Structures are given as C-alpha cells and as structure tokens.
N, CA, C and O of each residue as an XYZ file, in Angstrom:
252
protein
N    -140.177     50.264     59.141
C    -140.070     51.398     59.396
C    -140.188     52.030     60.579
O    -141.203     51.941     61.270
N    -138.891     52.893     60.981
C    -138.689     53.223     62.358
C    -139.694     54.314     62.301
O    -140.429     54.677     61.383
N    -139.480     54.909     63.983
C    -140.584     55.766     63.992
C    -140.246     57.074     64.139
O    -140.093     57.360     65.327
N    -140.046     58.105     63.281
C    -139.579     59.199     63.043
C    -139.959     60.270     64.248
O    -140.829     60.101     65.102
N    -139.221     61.241     64.123
C    -139.237     62.157     65.203
C    -139.341     63.453     64.776
O    -138.437     64.282     64.875
N    -140.790     63.713     64.141
C    -140.807     64.527     63.378
C    -140.599     66.162     63.785
O    -140.664     66.457     64.978
N    -140.402     66.991     62.992
C    -139.943     68.504     62.860
C    -140.805     69.338     61.937
O    -141.434     68.911     60.968
N    -140.754     70.448     62.322
C    -141.645     71.416     61.523
C    -141.225     72.741     61.676
O    -141.396     73.207     62.802
N    -140.717     73.472     60.830
C    -140.289     74.851     60.798
C    -140.676     75.717     61.894
O    -141.842     75.427     62.160
N    -140.228     76.721     62.726
C    -140.330     77.624     63.560
C    -141.185     78.736     62.832
O    -141.708     79.625     63.503
N    -141.369     78.672     61.055
C    -142.099     80.014     60.639
C    -143.534     79.326     60.311
O    -144.547     79.873     59.876
N    -143.298     77.839     60.681
C    -145.337     77.490     60.606
C    -145.912     77.717     61.664
O    -147.103     77.405     61.665
N    -145.419     78.249     62.793
C    -146.141     78.058     63.697
C    -147.091     77.136     64.180
O    -146.902     75.978     64.551
N    -148.355     77.925     64.121
C    -149.705     76.951     64.488
C    -150.136     76.548     63.339
O    -151.018     75.692     63.392
N    -149.855     76.831     62.493
C    -150.435     76.676     61.065
C    -150.675     74.785     60.795
O    -149.903     74.245     61.587
N    -151.220     74.019     60.223
C    -151.584     72.953     59.910
C    -150.922     72.439     58.388
O    -150.640     71.248     58.255
N    -150.777     73.056     57.670
C    -150.574     72.815     56.554
C    -149.062     72.982     55.986
O    -148.716     73.482     54.915
N    -148.179     72.358     57.125
C    -146.845     72.462     56.906
C    -146.268     70.976     56.596
O    -146.884     69.912     56.674
N    -144.568     71.250     56.128
C    -143.591     70.176     55.917
C    -143.059     69.751     56.954
O    -142.236     70.467     57.526
N    -143.376     68.533     57.442
C    -142.808     67.784     58.191
C    -141.256     67.241     57.896
O    -141.107     67.023     56.694
N    -139.884     66.929     58.814
C    -139.025     66.676     58.372
C    -138.287     65.698     59.522
O    -138.147     66.228     60.624
N    -137.813     64.352     59.373
C    -137.261     64.050     60.188
C    -135.663     63.080     59.664
O    -135.505     62.639     58.525
N    -135.019     62.985     60.387
C    -133.974     62.124     60.338
C    -133.440     60.950     60.951
O    -133.320     60.928     62.176
N    -133.192     60.225     60.434
C    -132.878     58.621     60.896
C    -132.024     57.666     60.586
O    -132.485     56.876     59.763
N    -130.827     57.421     60.980
C    -129.835     56.606     60.222
C    -129.274     56.928     58.878
O    -128.945     56.050     58.080
N    -129.177     58.160     58.653
C    -128.895     58.436     57.437
C    -129.946     58.674     56.475
O    -129.643     59.088     55.355
N    -131.209     58.445     56.808
C    -132.478     58.621     55.816
C    -133.113     60.060     56.153
O    -133.360     60.318     57.331
N    -133.372     60.963     55.188
C    -134.326     62.122     55.633
C    -135.673     61.960     54.931
O    -135.788     62.056     53.710
N    -136.744     61.695     55.811
C    -137.880     61.281     55.395
C    -138.756     62.766     55.770
O    -138.744     63.369     56.844
N    -139.533     63.135     54.462
C    -140.449     64.582     54.274
C    -141.876     64.055     54.024
O    -142.115     63.147     53.227
N    -142.752     64.652     54.719
C    -144.295     64.475     54.552
C    -144.633     65.690     55.151
O    -144.178     66.372     56.069
N    -145.849     65.782     54.122
C    -147.069     67.116     54.353
C    -147.674     66.818     55.936
O    -147.748     65.721     56.489
N    -148.012     67.930     56.389
C    -148.540     67.507     57.598
C    -150.056     66.861     57.319
O    -150.393     65.867     57.961
N    -150.889     67.414     56.412
C    -151.999     67.232     56.028
C    -152.421     66.078     55.567
O    -153.559     65.621     55.680
N    -151.254     65.464     54.898
C    -151.257     64.311     54.608
C    -150.070     62.920     55.242
O    -149.316     62.330     54.468
N    -150.140     62.607     56.786
C    -148.788     62.341     57.114
C    -148.622     60.713     56.845
O    -147.730     60.021     57.335
N    -149.754     60.215     55.893
C    -149.235     58.841     55.634
C    -148.260     58.912     54.729
O    -147.217     58.264     54.810
N    -148.553     59.731     53.783
C    -147.596     59.652     52.316
C    -145.887     60.028     52.692
O    -145.675     61.235     52.803
N    -145.135     59.456     52.817
C    -143.984     59.834     53.155
C    -142.776     59.505     51.989
O    -142.758     58.505     51.272
N    -141.711     60.679     51.989
C    -140.883     60.595     51.164
C    -139.778     60.327     51.738
O    -139.518     60.815     52.838
N    -138.943     59.515     51.104
C    -137.180     59.256     51.435
C    -136.490     59.839     50.876
O    -136.822     60.233     49.759
N    -135.216     60.153     51.416
C    -133.957     60.365     50.441
C    -132.696     60.603     51.331
O    -132.831     60.639     52.554
N    -131.658     60.742     50.837
C    -130.468     60.570     51.400
C    -129.935     62.096     51.427
O    -130.036     62.914     50.513
N    -129.223     62.318     52.952
C    -128.965     63.786     52.976
C    -128.096     64.596     51.593
O    -128.247     65.775     51.272
N    -127.407     63.841     51.091
C    -126.498     64.669     49.998
C    -127.705     64.621     48.559
O    -127.466     65.186     47.492
N    -128.739     63.980     48.790
C    -129.583     64.372     47.290
C    -130.540     65.338     47.628
O    -131.232     65.744     46.695
N    -130.800     65.932     49.059
C    -131.902     66.885     49.601
C    -130.738     68.039     49.427
O    -131.100     69.210     49.312
N    -129.727     67.797     49.413
C    -129.039     69.079     49.544
C    -128.786     69.241     48.080
O    -128.730     70.429     47.762
N    -128.653     68.574     47.299
C    -128.779     68.918     45.859
C    -129.751     69.707     45.120
O    -129.744     70.610     44.283
N    -130.767     68.853     45.905
C    -132.049     69.775     45.522
C    -132.284     70.697     46.006
O    -132.672     71.494     45.152
N    -132.282     71.269     47.319
C    -132.057     72.431     47.768
C    -131.053     73.612     46.942
O    -131.452     74.758     46.733
N    -129.869     73.174     46.577
C    -129.055     73.984     46.174
C    -129.532     74.333     44.903
O    -129.473     75.504     44.528
N    -130.004     73.430     44.190
C    -130.517     73.623     42.427
C    -131.809     74.414     42.507
O    -132.115     75.319     41.731
N    -132.518     73.987     43.506
C    -134.011     74.949     43.520
C    -133.491     76.658     44.001
O    -133.857     77.680     43.422
N    -132.688     76.601     45.035
C    -132.028     77.912     45.243
C    -131.805     78.616     44.097
O    -132.320     79.686     43.776
N    -130.672     77.680     43.242
C    -130.183     78.484     41.851
C    -131.182     78.802     40.751
O    -130.878     79.636     39.898
N    -132.245     78.244     40.726
C    -133.219     78.445     39.593
C    -133.160     77.127     38.808
O    -134.096     77.031     38.014
N    -132.590     76.426     38.813
C    -132.691     75.275     38.066
C    -133.521     74.680     37.905
O    -133.551     73.865     36.984
N    -134.718     74.899     38.917
C    -135.912     73.919     38.423
C    -137.099     74.995     38.230
O    -138.256     74.616     38.409
N    -136.803     76.465     37.831
C    -137.920     77.212     37.698
C    -138.501     77.079     36.019
O    -139.201     77.955     35.512
N    -138.109     75.946     35.361
C    -138.819     75.874     34.213
C    -139.064     74.475     33.877
O    -138.799     73.981     32.781
N    -139.642     73.787     34.980
C    -139.697     72.509     34.635
C    -141.394     72.227     34.514
O    -142.196     72.448     35.421
N    -141.643     71.814     33.484
C    -142.793     71.465     32.996
C    -143.391     70.086     33.558
O    -144.477     69.674     33.152
C-alpha cells in the first residue's frame, strides 16, 4: 500500500472527526480521521457516481 497524502475539508477546521481523502495512481482512498487504519478505496468514476446519486436523493430511502 502506498503512502497516501491525506487531505481534509477546509470546513473541518480543527475538528478531529473528519473524513480524509487521498488520490494515488487512479485510486481514491477515504478514511475517517477517528479510525485512520480503516481505509476504503474506490475509483474516481465510482466516487463521482456515488456523490451524484447522493445529491440526487437516490440513497434517501436505503434501509
């Protein structure tokens, strides 16, 4: 596993409970700052699709 250069939103300020994101060689890595060992990976296309679907409300009724 490569060493990711993690970034967090500027909206997080000094909060310790943030989502961090990194990109490396066509892979997007996502982690919760409170549990940095748990890393999810995806592709840019899949993440883009997830974000668009979320914004469109397609996940509002997921159970």
